[in-house]
N, C-alpha and C positions, 0 to 999 in steps of 0.2 A: 638366731635365737627366736623362738616363738613367744608371742605374747599370750597371756591367759585368754584373751578374746579369740585368738586364732585357735588355740587348743580347744576351747569350748565349741567353736564352729566345727572343727574336725570331729569332735566327739558326737555332736548332734547329727552331722552328716552320716557318720558310721552307724549310729542308732537307727536313723531313717532307712539307710540302705539295707541293713541287716534285719530290720523288723519283720517278724513273721506272725502269722495268726497263731494264737494260743488255743490249743484244744479246749473246747467247752466255753470259750469266750463268746458272748453274743455279738452279733455283727455291728450294732451301733457302737458298742465299746471299742471294737476293733478299729472302726473308721475314726472314732473320736481320738484314739491314741495316735493314729497317723496324722490327723489334722493338728493335734497339739504339737507334735514334732515339727510339722510344716510351719506352724505359727512361730515356734521358737527359732527355727532357721531363718525365717524372714526377719525376726527381731534382731538377729546378729548380722543381718545384711546379706544373707545367702539368697540367691535368686532361684527359687524353685517354682516352676509353673504348675498351674492347676492340673494340666494334663499329665504331668509327671506324678502327681499325687494320685490321680485316678488310676494311672497305670500301675502304681505300687499297690493300691487297694485291690485291683483286679488280679494282679499276679500273686497275691497272698491269700486269695479266697480258698477255703477248703474245697475238696472235690464235691462235697454235698451242695455247693453253690455253682456247679458247672452250668446249670441251666440259666442262672443269673448272668454269668459271664458271657454266654452265647447271646442272650437277649440284649445285653448291654452293647455288645459289638454290632448288633444289627440295628440298634436305635439311631436316631438322628443326633447330630452333634449338639443341637440346642437342648435336647432331652438329657444328654449325658452331662451337661454342666448346670443342671437346674438347681443343684445345691439343696434339694429337698431331702433331708435326712429321713423323713417319714416314709420315703419310698424304699428304704433299705430294709430288707426282710431280716427278722431275727432268727437265731438258730434255736 
């Protein structure tokens, strides 16, 4: 039998895994929504690494951000984890 905490953890994991960019959503809002899910997962004891979150963000970018995806993959690791949201372009 699952506890409510386990059920909540599974629901949050599913939301994170299935999260998709919503047409017309600006990029900071998109990133913030994923960061919020990440924070909630950490709060319930789930181990989600920053690189997993970055990968999720990159994999959900709309095609209009293909240039950003390519530039990100060419940048150095230290730049990729700067955590500076001001570097995120808006749509």
